[in-house]
Structures are given as structure tokens and as C-alpha cells.
Biopython code that builds the backbone (N, CA, C, O; Angstrom):
import numpy as np
from Bio.PDB.StructureBuilder import StructureBuilder

atoms = [
    (1, "UNK", "N", (170.089, 119.176, 138.199)),
    (1, "UNK", "CA", (171.337, 119.081, 137.495)),
    (1, "UNK", "C", (172.228, 120.273, 137.848)),
    (1, "UNK", "O", (171.752, 121.362, 138.169)),
    (2, "UNK", "N", (173.491, 120.035, 137.780)),
    (2, "UNK", "CA", (174.471, 121.066, 138.100)),
    (2, "UNK", "C", (174.265, 122.322, 137.264)),
    (2, "UNK", "O", (174.338, 123.438, 137.780)),
    (3, "UNK", "N", (174.008, 122.141, 135.983)),
    (3, "UNK", "CA", (173.846, 123.286, 135.091)),
    (3, "UNK", "C", (172.673, 124.176, 135.471)),
    (3, "UNK", "O", (172.624, 125.339, 135.071)),
    (4, "UNK", "N", (171.720, 123.641, 136.245)),
    (4, "UNK", "CA", (170.541, 124.401, 136.653)),
    (4, "UNK", "C", (170.716, 125.094, 137.997)),
    (4, "UNK", "O", (169.774, 125.699, 138.509)),
    (5, "UNK", "N", (171.905, 125.013, 138.570)),
    (5, "UNK", "CA", (172.173, 125.629, 139.870)),
    (5, "UNK", "C", (173.197, 126.748, 139.672)),
    (5, "UNK", "O", (174.399, 126.484, 139.629)),
    (6, "UNK", "N", (172.728, 127.999, 139.552)),
    (6, "UNK", "CA", (173.640, 129.106, 139.272)),
    (6, "UNK", "C", (174.757, 129.268, 140.311)),
    (6, "UNK", "O", (175.893, 129.580, 139.955)),
    (7, "UNK", "N", (174.438, 129.056, 141.582)),
    (7, "UNK", "CA", (175.470, 129.204, 142.617)),
    (7, "UNK", "C", (176.546, 128.134, 142.477)),
    (7, "UNK", "O", (177.734, 128.415, 142.636)),
    (8, "UNK", "N", (176.124, 126.907, 142.177)),
    (8, "UNK", "CA", (177.092, 125.822, 141.990)),
    (8, "UNK", "C", (177.942, 126.065, 140.744)),
    (8, "UNK", "O", (179.151, 125.836, 140.766)),
    (9, "UNK", "N", (177.322, 126.525, 139.666)),
    (9, "UNK", "CA", (178.076, 126.803, 138.438)),
    (9, "UNK", "C", (179.071, 127.941, 138.657)),
    (9, "UNK", "O", (180.194, 127.895, 138.156)),
    (10, "UNK", "N", (178.657, 128.950, 139.400)),
    (10, "UNK", "CA", (179.567, 130.069, 139.685)),
    (10, "UNK", "C", (180.761, 129.595, 140.520)),
    (10, "UNK", "O", (181.900, 129.978, 140.255)),
    (11, "UNK", "N", (180.492, 128.760, 141.528)),
    (11, "UNK", "CA", (181.576, 128.237, 142.369)),
    (11, "UNK", "C", (182.505, 127.333, 141.558)),
    (11, "UNK", "O", (183.726, 127.398, 141.706)),
    (12, "UNK", "N", (181.930, 126.497, 140.708)),
    (12, "UNK", "CA", (182.739, 125.620, 139.863)),
    (12, "UNK", "C", (183.584, 126.439, 138.892)),
    (12, "UNK", "O", (184.771, 126.170, 138.709)),
    (13, "UNK", "N", (182.967, 127.432, 138.279)),
    (13, "UNK", "CA", (183.683, 128.293, 137.343)),
    (13, "UNK", "C", (184.868, 128.973, 138.030)),
    (13, "UNK", "O", (185.977, 128.984, 137.497)),
    (14, "UNK", "N", (184.636, 129.524, 139.178)),
    (14, "UNK", "CA", (185.711, 130.203, 139.917)),
    (14, "UNK", "C", (186.835, 129.221, 140.255)),
    (14, "UNK", "O", (188.012, 129.528, 140.069)),
    (15, "UNK", "N", (186.466, 128.051, 140.749)),
    (15, "UNK", "CA", (187.472, 127.044, 141.110)),
    (15, "UNK", "C", (188.299, 126.626, 139.902)),
    (15, "UNK", "O", (189.528, 126.619, 139.963)),
    (16, "UNK", "N", (187.629, 126.276, 138.800)),
    (16, "UNK", "CA", (188.336, 125.792, 137.616)),
    (16, "UNK", "C", (189.224, 126.872, 137.007)),
    (16, "UNK", "O", (190.367, 126.603, 136.639)),
    (17, "UNK", "N", (188.707, 128.081, 136.901)),
    (17, "UNK", "CA", (189.487, 129.165, 136.305)),
    (17, "UNK", "C", (190.707, 129.509, 137.161)),
    (17, "UNK", "O", (191.777, 129.809, 136.631)),
    (18, "UNK", "N", (190.544, 129.465, 138.477)),
    (18, "UNK", "CA", (191.655, 129.806, 139.363)),
    (18, "UNK", "C", (192.652, 128.662, 139.540)),
    (18, "UNK", "O", (193.796, 128.900, 139.926)),
    (19, "UNK", "N", (192.239, 127.440, 139.268)),
    (19, "UNK", "CA", (193.132, 126.301, 139.516)),
    (19, "UNK", "C", (193.915, 125.861, 138.282)),
    (19, "UNK", "O", (194.830, 125.045, 138.393)),
    (20, "UNK", "N", (193.571, 126.385, 137.118)),
    (20, "UNK", "CA", (194.192, 125.925, 135.872)),
    (20, "UNK", "C", (195.717, 126.001, 135.917)),
    (20, "UNK", "O", (196.389, 125.007, 135.639)),
    (21, "UNK", "N", (196.263, 127.142, 136.258)),
    (21, "UNK", "CA", (197.720, 127.303, 136.246)),
    (21, "UNK", "C", (198.400, 126.406, 137.277)),
    (21, "UNK", "O", (199.402, 125.758, 136.976)),
    (22, "UNK", "N", (197.854, 126.371, 138.495)),
    (22, "UNK", "CA", (198.448, 125.518, 139.530)),
    (22, "UNK", "C", (198.342, 124.040, 139.169)),
    (22, "UNK", "O", (199.271, 123.272, 139.421)),
    (23, "UNK", "N", (197.231, 123.642, 138.587)),
    (23, "UNK", "CA", (197.077, 122.255, 138.160)),
    (23, "UNK", "C", (198.070, 121.922, 137.050)),
    (23, "UNK", "O", (198.659, 120.841, 137.036)),
    (24, "UNK", "N", (198.249, 122.852, 136.130)),
    (24, "UNK", "CA", (199.232, 122.652, 135.069)),
    (24, "UNK", "C", (200.634, 122.462, 135.628)),
    (24, "UNK", "O", (201.377, 121.589, 135.177)),
    (25, "UNK", "N", (200.996, 123.288, 136.619)),
    (25, "UNK", "CA", (202.304, 123.147, 137.266)),
    (25, "UNK", "C", (202.432, 121.802, 137.963)),
    (25, "UNK", "O", (203.471, 121.147, 137.865)),
    (26, "UNK", "N", (201.385, 121.385, 138.666)),
    (26, "UNK", "CA", (201.399, 120.100, 139.356)),
    (26, "UNK", "C", (201.562, 118.950, 138.368)),
    (26, "UNK", "O", (202.386, 118.060, 138.578)),
    (27, "UNK", "N", (200.791, 118.968, 137.307)),
    (27, "UNK", "CA", (200.865, 117.886, 136.322)),
    (27, "UNK", "C", (202.244, 117.825, 135.664)),
    (27, "UNK", "O", (202.760, 116.740, 135.397)),
    (28, "UNK", "N", (202.835, 118.986, 135.406)),
    (28, "UNK", "CA", (204.191, 119.001, 134.839)),
    (28, "UNK", "C", (205.203, 118.382, 135.792)),
    (28, "UNK", "O", (206.095, 117.652, 135.360)),
    (29, "UNK", "N", (205.073, 118.666, 137.077)),
    (29, "UNK", "CA", (205.996, 118.102, 138.059)),
    (29, "UNK", "C", (205.773, 116.608, 138.267)),
    (29, "UNK", "O", (206.723, 115.854, 138.472)),
    (30, "UNK", "N", (204.520, 116.190, 138.212)),
    (30, "UNK", "CA", (204.197, 114.778, 138.427)),
    (30, "UNK", "C", (204.488, 113.907, 137.215)),
    (30, "UNK", "O", (204.566, 112.684, 137.331)),
    (31, "UNK", "N", (204.647, 114.527, 136.056)),
    (31, "UNK", "CA", (204.846, 113.778, 134.816)),
    (31, "UNK", "C", (205.981, 112.762, 134.940)),
    (31, "UNK", "O", (205.869, 111.644, 134.437)),
    (32, "UNK", "N", (207.068, 113.141, 135.602)),
    (32, "UNK", "CA", (208.221, 112.242, 135.730)),
    (32, "UNK", "C", (207.947, 111.057, 136.649)),
    (32, "UNK", "O", (208.689, 110.076, 136.634)),
    (33, "UNK", "N", (206.889, 111.141, 137.446)),
    (33, "UNK", "CA", (206.543, 110.061, 138.373)),
    (33, "UNK", "C", (205.361, 109.229, 137.887)),
    (33, "UNK", "O", (204.964, 108.264, 138.541)),
    (34, "UNK", "N", (204.803, 109.601, 136.748)),
    (34, "UNK", "CA", (203.612, 108.921, 136.235)),
    (34, "UNK", "C", (203.958, 107.490, 135.846)),
    (34, "UNK", "O", (204.720, 107.247, 134.910)),
    (35, "UNK", "N", (203.386, 106.560, 136.579)),
    (35, "UNK", "CA", (203.624, 105.144, 136.312)),
    (35, "UNK", "C", (202.431, 104.492, 135.613)),
    (35, "UNK", "O", (202.380, 103.270, 135.472)),
    (36, "UNK", "N", (201.476, 105.307, 135.179)),
    (36, "UNK", "CA", (200.311, 104.778, 134.484)),
    (36, "UNK", "C", (199.240, 104.224, 135.395)),
    (36, "UNK", "O", (198.248, 103.668, 134.922)),
    (37, "UNK", "N", (199.425, 104.367, 136.702)),
    (37, "UNK", "CA", (198.435, 103.848, 137.650)),
    (37, "UNK", "C", (197.156, 104.687, 137.599)),
    (37, "UNK", "O", (197.146, 105.797, 137.068)),
    (38, "UNK", "N", (196.097, 104.144, 138.152)),
    (38, "UNK", "CA", (194.803, 104.822, 138.117)),
    (38, "UNK", "C", (194.835, 106.228, 138.701)),
    (38, "UNK", "O", (194.263, 107.133, 138.094)),
    (39, "UNK", "N", (195.475, 106.463, 139.850)),
    (39, "UNK", "CA", (195.482, 107.841, 140.359)),
    (39, "UNK", "C", (196.082, 108.845, 139.369)),
    (39, "UNK", "O", (195.561, 109.949, 139.212)),
    (40, "UNK", "N", (197.165, 108.465, 138.710)),
    (40, "UNK", "CA", (197.757, 109.371, 137.731)),
    (40, "UNK", "C", (196.831, 109.559, 136.529)),
    (40, "UNK", "O", (196.698, 110.669, 136.012)),
    (41, "UNK", "N", (196.199, 108.487, 136.090)),
    (41, "UNK", "CA", (195.296, 108.576, 134.950)),
    (41, "UNK", "C", (194.088, 109.454, 135.269)),
    (41, "UNK", "O", (193.661, 110.252, 134.434)),
    (42, "UNK", "N", (193.540, 109.310, 136.468)),
    (42, "UNK", "CA", (192.383, 110.113, 136.867)),
    (42, "UNK", "C", (192.770, 111.582, 136.978)),
    (42, "UNK", "O", (192.008, 112.454, 136.561)),
    (43, "UNK", "N", (193.928, 111.862, 137.526)),
    (43, "UNK", "CA", (194.403, 113.243, 137.622)),
    (43, "UNK", "C", (194.606, 113.828, 136.230)),
    (43, "UNK", "O", (194.278, 114.991, 135.992)),
    (44, "UNK", "N", (195.144, 113.032, 135.308)),
    (44, "UNK", "CA", (195.344, 113.481, 133.933)),
    (44, "UNK", "C", (193.995, 113.803, 133.276)),
    (44, "UNK", "O", (193.863, 114.816, 132.590)),
    (45, "UNK", "N", (192.999, 112.943, 133.487)),
    (45, "UNK", "CA", (191.669, 113.183, 132.918)),
    (45, "UNK", "C", (191.068, 114.456, 133.510)),
    (45, "UNK", "O", (190.471, 115.255, 132.788)),
    (46, "UNK", "N", (191.224, 114.644, 134.815)),
    (46, "UNK", "CA", (190.709, 115.864, 135.443)),
    (46, "UNK", "C", (191.400, 117.087, 134.847)),
    (46, "UNK", "O", (190.752, 118.097, 134.570)),
    (47, "UNK", "N", (192.719, 116.996, 134.650)),
    (47, "UNK", "CA", (193.457, 118.102, 134.042)),
    (47, "UNK", "C", (192.948, 118.406, 132.653)),
    (47, "UNK", "O", (192.792, 119.570, 132.285)),
    (48, "UNK", "N", (192.687, 117.366, 131.879)),
    (48, "UNK", "CA", (192.161, 117.532, 130.520)),
    (48, "UNK", "C", (190.833, 118.286, 130.571)),
    (48, "UNK", "O", (190.600, 119.197, 129.776)),
    (49, "UNK", "N", (189.961, 117.901, 131.514)),
    (49, "UNK", "CA", (188.675, 118.582, 131.671)),
    (49, "UNK", "C", (188.871, 120.052, 132.043)),
    (49, "UNK", "O", (188.241, 120.931, 131.456)),
    (50, "UNK", "N", (189.744, 120.320, 133.016)),
    (50, "UNK", "CA", (189.968, 121.700, 133.469)),
    (50, "UNK", "C", (190.484, 122.567, 132.324)),
    (50, "UNK", "O", (189.991, 123.675, 132.113)),
    (51, "UNK", "N", (191.465, 122.074, 131.592)),
    (51, "UNK", "CA", (192.036, 122.866, 130.509)),
    (51, "UNK", "C", (191.015, 123.119, 129.402)),
    (51, "UNK", "O", (190.958, 124.218, 128.849)),
    (52, "UNK", "N", (190.216, 122.113, 129.080)),
    (52, "UNK", "CA", (189.174, 122.286, 128.064)),
    (52, "UNK", "C", (188.114, 123.279, 128.543)),
    (52, "UNK", "O", (187.664, 124.133, 127.779)),
    (53, "UNK", "N", (187.723, 123.159, 129.806)),
    (53, "UNK", "CA", (186.723, 124.085, 130.352)),
    (53, "UNK", "C", (187.218, 125.526, 130.222)),
    (53, "UNK", "O", (186.495, 126.401, 129.746)),
    (54, "UNK", "N", (188.447, 125.757, 130.647)),
    (54, "UNK", "CA", (189.000, 127.116, 130.599)),
    (54, "UNK", "C", (189.118, 127.615, 129.164)),
    (54, "UNK", "O", (188.909, 128.799, 128.897)),
    (55, "UNK", "N", (189.449, 126.725, 128.248)),
    (55, "UNK", "CA", (189.522, 127.097, 126.835)),
    (55, "UNK", "C", (188.142, 127.504, 126.322)),
    (55, "UNK", "O", (188.001, 128.542, 125.676)),
    (56, "UNK", "N", (187.127, 126.691, 126.607)),
    (56, "UNK", "CA", (185.768, 127.003, 126.162)),
    (56, "UNK", "C", (185.222, 128.237, 126.864)),
    (56, "UNK", "O", (184.423, 128.978, 126.291)),
    (57, "UNK", "N", (185.644, 128.457, 128.081)),
    (57, "UNK", "CA", (185.127, 129.572, 128.879)),
    (57, "UNK", "C", (185.512, 130.922, 128.289)),
    (57, "UNK", "O", (184.851, 131.926, 128.555)),
    (58, "UNK", "N", (186.568, 130.954, 127.497)),
    (58, "UNK", "CA", (186.984, 132.214, 126.885)),
    (58, "UNK", "C", (185.915, 132.782, 125.954)),
    (58, "UNK", "O", (185.869, 133.990, 125.723)),
    (59, "UNK", "N", (185.047, 131.904, 125.416)),
    (59, "UNK", "CA", (184.048, 132.364, 124.453)),
    (59, "UNK", "C", (182.619, 131.952, 124.794)),
    (59, "UNK", "O", (181.692, 132.257, 124.043)),
    (60, "UNK", "N", (182.429, 131.262, 125.922)),
    (60, "UNK", "CA", (181.103, 130.744, 126.243)),
    (60, "UNK", "C", (180.749, 131.011, 127.702)),
    (60, "UNK", "O", (181.613, 131.341, 128.514)),
    (61, "UNK", "N", (179.461, 130.862, 128.021)),
    (61, "UNK", "CA", (179.014, 130.971, 129.407)),
    (61, "UNK", "C", (179.383, 129.690, 130.155)),
    (61, "UNK", "O", (179.752, 128.688, 129.543)),
    (62, "UNK", "N", (179.281, 129.734, 131.471)),
    (62, "UNK", "CA", (179.694, 128.613, 132.311)),
    (62, "UNK", "C", (179.021, 127.301, 131.926)),
    (62, "UNK", "O", (179.689, 126.278, 131.776)),
    (63, "UNK", "N", (177.703, 127.331, 131.767)),
    (63, "UNK", "CA", (176.978, 126.084, 131.512)),
    (63, "UNK", "C", (177.395, 125.445, 130.190)),
    (63, "UNK", "O", (177.575, 124.230, 130.112)),
    (64, "UNK", "N", (177.548, 126.264, 129.158)),
    (64, "UNK", "CA", (177.977, 125.714, 127.867)),
    (64, "UNK", "C", (179.407, 125.194, 127.956)),
    (64, "UNK", "O", (179.713, 124.127, 127.423)),
    (65, "UNK", "N", (180.275, 125.934, 128.619)),
    (65, "UNK", "CA", (181.673, 125.504, 128.764)),
    (65, "UNK", "C", (181.755, 124.179, 129.493)),
    (65, "UNK", "O", (182.552, 123.314, 129.130)),
    (66, "UNK", "N", (180.936, 124.017, 130.519)),
    (66, "UNK", "CA", (180.906, 122.768, 131.276)),
    (66, "UNK", "C", (180.476, 121.609, 130.373)),
    (66, "UNK", "O", (181.115, 120.558, 130.359)),
    (67, "UNK", "N", (179.403, 121.806, 129.630)),
    (67, "UNK", "CA", (178.902, 120.748, 128.736)),
    (67, "UNK", "C", (179.918, 120.401, 127.658)),
    (67, "UNK", "O", (180.155, 119.226, 127.375)),
    (68, "UNK", "N", (180.518, 121.421, 127.060)),
    (68, "UNK", "CA", (181.511, 121.184, 126.001)),
    (68, "UNK", "C", (182.736, 120.466, 126.550)),
    (68, "UNK", "O", (183.259, 119.552, 125.912)),
    (69, "UNK", "N", (183.195, 120.873, 127.722)),
    (69, "UNK", "CA", (184.381, 120.244, 128.321)),
    (69, "UNK", "C", (184.095, 118.797, 128.714)),
    (69, "UNK", "O", (184.947, 117.926, 128.537)),
    (70, "UNK", "N", (182.908, 118.536, 129.243)),
    (70, "UNK", "CA", (182.539, 117.162, 129.591)),
    (70, "UNK", "C", (182.507, 116.295, 128.334)),
    (70, "UNK", "O", (183.043, 115.187, 128.328)),
    (71, "UNK", "N", (181.882, 116.797, 127.273)),
    (71, "UNK", "CA", (181.778, 116.027, 126.033)),
    (71, "UNK", "C", (183.162, 115.809, 125.417)),
    (71, "UNK", "O", (183.484, 114.712, 124.960)),
    (72, "UNK", "N", (183.962, 116.852, 125.410)),
    (72, "UNK", "CA", (185.307, 116.740, 124.832)),
    (72, "UNK", "C", (186.149, 115.724, 125.587)),
    (72, "UNK", "O", (186.852, 114.921, 124.974)),
    (73, "UNK", "N", (186.083, 115.755, 126.902)),
    (73, "UNK", "CA", (186.850, 114.820, 127.723)),
    (73, "UNK", "C", (186.326, 113.398, 127.546)),
    (73, "UNK", "O", (187.108, 112.462, 127.377)),
    (74, "UNK", "N", (185.025, 113.238, 127.584)),
    (74, "UNK", "CA", (184.436, 111.902, 127.451)),
    (74, "UNK", "C", (184.702, 111.288, 126.081)),
    (74, "UNK", "O", (184.814, 110.068, 125.962)),
    (75, "UNK", "N", (184.802, 112.111, 125.057)),
    (75, "UNK", "CA", (185.012, 111.611, 123.698)),
    (75, "UNK", "C", (186.486, 111.453, 123.329)),
    (75, "UNK", "O", (186.801, 111.017, 122.222)),
    (76, "UNK", "N", (187.375, 111.797, 124.229)),
    (76, "UNK", "CA", (188.808, 111.639, 123.961)),
    (76, "UNK", "C", (189.129, 110.142, 123.903)),
    (76, "UNK", "O", (188.770, 109.410, 124.825)),
    (77, "UNK", "N", (189.792, 109.672, 122.850)),
    (77, "UNK", "CA", (190.087, 108.242, 122.723)),
    (77, "UNK", "C", (190.906, 107.675, 123.880)),
    (77, "UNK", "O", (190.694, 106.529, 124.277)),
    (78, "UNK", "N", (191.830, 108.449, 124.424)),
    (78, "UNK", "CA", (192.627, 107.957, 125.547)),
    (78, "UNK", "C", (191.779, 107.805, 126.809)),
    (78, "UNK", "O", (191.971, 106.871, 127.587)),
    (79, "UNK", "N", (190.855, 108.717, 127.000)),
    (79, "UNK", "CA", (189.946, 108.625, 128.148)),
    (79, "UNK", "C", (189.034, 107.415, 127.975)),
    (79, "UNK", "O", (188.829, 106.651, 128.918)),
    (80, "UNK", "N", (188.491, 107.240, 126.783)),
    (80, "UNK", "CA", (187.622, 106.080, 126.521)),
    (80, "UNK", "C", (188.368, 104.775, 126.759)),
    (80, "UNK", "O", (187.808, 103.831, 127.316)),
    (81, "UNK", "N", (189.621, 104.718, 126.342)),
    (81, "UNK", "CA", (190.434, 103.523, 126.551)),
    (81, "UNK", "C", (190.658, 103.257, 128.041)),
    (81, "UNK", "O", (190.571, 102.115, 128.493)),
    (82, "UNK", "N", (190.943, 104.305, 128.791)),
    (82, "UNK", "CA", (191.156, 104.161, 130.230)),
    (82, "UNK", "C", (189.882, 103.654, 130.917)),
    (82, "UNK", "O", (189.942, 102.754, 131.756)),
    (83, "UNK", "N", (188.751, 104.223, 130.565)),
    (83, "UNK", "CA", (187.480, 103.792, 131.160)),
    (83, "UNK", "C", (187.202, 102.331, 130.796)),
    (83, "UNK", "O", (186.749, 101.554, 131.636)),
    (84, "UNK", "N", (187.470, 101.970, 129.563)),
    (84, "UNK", "CA", (187.265, 100.576, 129.141)),
    (84, "UNK", "C", (188.164, 99.624, 129.931)),
    (84, "UNK", "O", (187.733, 98.538, 130.317)),
    (85, "UNK", "N", (189.407, 100.030, 130.168)),
    (85, "UNK", "CA", (190.326, 99.198, 130.961)),
    (85, "UNK", "C", (189.817, 99.041, 132.393)),
    (85, "UNK", "O", (189.871, 97.950, 132.959)),
    (86, "UNK", "N", (189.326, 100.132, 132.972)),
    (86, "UNK", "CA", (188.798, 100.055, 134.340)),
    (86, "UNK", "C", (187.585, 99.136, 134.397)),
    (86, "UNK", "O", (187.448, 98.342, 135.328)),
    (87, "UNK", "N", (186.713, 99.240, 133.414)),
    (87, "UNK", "CA", (185.527, 98.384, 133.389)),
    (87, "UNK", "C", (185.917, 96.929, 133.198)),
    (87, "UNK", "O", (185.351, 96.047, 133.844)),
    (88, "UNK", "N", (186.870, 96.669, 132.327)),
    (88, "UNK", "CA", (187.325, 95.294, 132.098)),
    (88, "UNK", "C", (187.944, 94.717, 133.363)),
    (88, "UNK", "O", (187.739, 93.545, 133.677)),
    (89, "UNK", "N", (188.691, 95.525, 134.079)),
    (89, "UNK", "CA", (189.307, 95.063, 135.329)),
    (89, "UNK", "C", (188.227, 94.690, 136.352)),
    (89, "UNK", "O", (188.367, 93.702, 137.072)),
    (90, "UNK", "N", (187.163, 95.474, 136.412)),
    (90, "UNK", "CA", (186.071, 95.163, 137.340)),
    (90, "UNK", "C", (185.349, 93.886, 136.925)),
    (90, "UNK", "O", (184.988, 93.069, 137.773)),
    (91, "UNK", "N", (185.141, 93.714, 135.635)),
    (91, "UNK", "CA", (184.496, 92.484, 135.148)),
    (91, "UNK", "C", (185.370, 91.278, 135.468)),
    (91, "UNK", "O", (184.883, 90.265, 135.969)),
    (92, "UNK", "N", (186.660, 91.391, 135.177)),
    (92, "UNK", "CA", (187.583, 90.288, 135.461)),
    (92, "UNK", "C", (187.605, 89.962, 136.953)),
    (92, "UNK", "O", (187.649, 88.796, 137.345)),
    (93, "UNK", "N", (187.573, 90.993, 137.763)),
    (93, "UNK", "CA", (187.590, 90.823, 139.220)),
    (93, "UNK", "C", (186.347, 90.059, 139.702)),
    (93, "UNK", "O", (186.444, 89.192, 140.570)),
    (94, "UNK", "N", (185.218, 90.380, 139.148)),
    (94, "UNK", "CA", (183.958, 89.739, 139.566)),
    (94, "UNK", "C", (183.884, 88.276, 139.116)),
    (94, "UNK", "O", (183.314, 87.439, 139.815)),
    (95, "UNK", "N", (184.452, 87.979, 137.972)),
    (95, "UNK", "CA", (184.357, 86.618, 137.444)),
    (95, "UNK", "C", (185.503, 85.723, 137.907)),
    (95, "UNK", "O", (185.487, 84.521, 137.645)),
    (96, "UNK", "N", (186.491, 86.288, 138.588)),
    (96, "UNK", "CA", (187.617, 85.481, 139.045)),
    (96, "UNK", "C", (187.396, 84.919, 140.449)),
    (96, "UNK", "O", (188.257, 84.224, 140.987)),
    (97, "UNK", "N", (186.271, 85.215, 141.024)),
    (97, "UNK", "CA", (185.981, 84.752, 142.392)),
    (97, "UNK", "C", (185.671, 83.303, 142.417)),
    (97, "UNK", "O", (185.404, 82.747, 143.482)),
]
sb = StructureBuilder()
sb.init_structure("model")
sb.init_model(0)
sb.init_chain("A")
sb.init_seg("    ")
for serial, (resi, resn, name, xyz) in enumerate(atoms, 1):
    if name == "N":
        sb.init_residue(resn, " ", resi, " ")
    sb.init_atom(name, np.array(xyz, "f"), 0.0, 1.0, " ", f" {name:<3s}", serial, name[0])
structure = sb.get_structure()
């Protein structure tokens, strides 16, 4: 598991902490172009994870911050709705053949 690999956690921590501000700037600029398509939704979910990770990282170690950010993102109602829509689209696609 990722949490059991100190080198991977250190690299992830460095990447997430250093990318937060640039990702925030990117998301702000892209907001006006967001058409609700999957790429925009996935980028938004990734942003949510990054921001939560950095927030948790202020008071926790990397592994705990990662777990908390994953749980927080996965439990977000908008994320759950998006995942449900993607799954429904795949089901519809398979049964429409």
C-alpha cells in the first residue's frame, strides 16, 4: 500500500504541498470554461483532494493526511453523485448494445 512506502509518501507529500497554489490558480481560471464534462469534474475532485490533504497536513503526518483527504473526498456528496453518474452511464452503455 502507498501508506507503507515512505519514499512514495514523501514524494506525494512534496508534490501535493508544492502544487496546491498553482492548482488553485488553474482551477480559478478554468472555472469559466467548466461545462460539467468528465474532465472538468475529475480535475475538480483532484483539486478537492489536494486542498483537503494540505489542510490536514498542517496538523498531521503524511499517511494520516492522505487517509483523511481520501475519506473526505470520497464522502463528499457531490463526488458521490458524480461517481454514481459515471457508473450509471457505463451500465446504460453496456445494456444499450
